[in-house]
C-alpha positions in Angstrom: 274.5 107.3 184.3 274.5 103.9 186.0 270.9 103.3 185.1 271.5 104.1 181.4 274.4 101.6 181.3 272.2 98.9 182.9 269.3 99.5 180.5 271.5 99.5 177.4 273.4 96.4 178.5 270.1 94.8 179.4 268.8 95.4 175.9 272.0 93.9 174.5 271.7 91.0 177.0 268.1 90.3 176.0 269.1 90.1 172.3 272.1 87.9 173.1 269.8 85.6 175.1 267.4 85.5 172.1 270.3 84.4 169.9 271.4 81.8 172.5 267.9 80.5 173.2 266.2 80.6 169.9 263.2 78.7 171.1 262.6 81.4 173.8 263.3 84.4 171.5 260.6 87.1 171.5 262.0 88.8 168.4 264.3 91.8 168.4 261.9 94.3 169.9 260.5 91.8 172.5 264.0 90.7 173.5 265.1 94.3 173.8 262.1 95.3 176.0 262.5 92.3 178.2 266.2 92.9 178.4 265.8 96.6 179.3 263.5 95.6 182.2 265.8 92.8 183.3 268.9 95.1 183.0 267.4 97.7 185.2 266.3 95.4 187.9 269.3 93.1 187.7 271.8 96.0 187.8 270.0 97.6 190.8 269.9 94.3 192.7 273.6 93.5 192.1 274.6 97.0 193.1 272.7 96.7 196.3 274.2 93.3 197.1 277.7 94.4 196.3 277.3 97.6 198.3 275.9 95.7 201.3 278.9 93.4 201.3 281.4 96.2 201.1 282.8 95.0 197.7 284.1 97.8 195.6 283.0 96.9 192.1 285.1 99.6 190.3 282.8 102.4 191.2 279.7 100.2 190.5 280.7 99.6 186.8 281.1 95.9 187.3 277.7 95.7 188.9 276.2 97.7 186.0 277.8 95.5 183.3 277.1 92.1 184.9 273.8 93.0 186.4 272.5 94.7 183.3 273.6 92.0 180.9 272.7 89.0 182.9 269.5 90.5 184.1 268.5 91.1 180.5 269.2 87.5 179.5 267.3 86.1 182.6 264.1 88.2 182.1 264.1 87.6 178.3 264.3 83.8 179.0 261.6 83.9 181.7 259.2 85.8 179.5 260.0 83.6 176.5 259.4 80.5 178.6 256.0 81.8 179.8 255.0 82.8 176.3 255.9 79.4 174.9 254.0 77.7 177.8 250.9 79.7 177.1 250.9 79.1 173.4 251.7 75.3 173.5 248.9 74.3 176.0 246.3 72.1 174.4 243.0 73.8 173.8 240.1 72.1 175.5 236.9 71.9 173.4 233.6 72.3 175.1 231.1 69.5 174.2 227.8 71.0 175.4 
């Protein structure tokens, strides 16, 4: 159940990130996919960190919500930045 929450919130986070950072948006599907990946990874990392520190995050729900949503936004922004960097590089012409 925790993983499902992280993935859904990651997808939502990815689309929120796309709305906030229009220049990095990957479109609805791209934002959702990047968000799902980020949500899963972010939620797992935050759960491990909070578990290791002994913090009780409401049965892990806080880690799922924060990690999933924020992870989704972060991965969407990173992928969008990389995509923009690859498409805006000047093309070098060969003069042979």
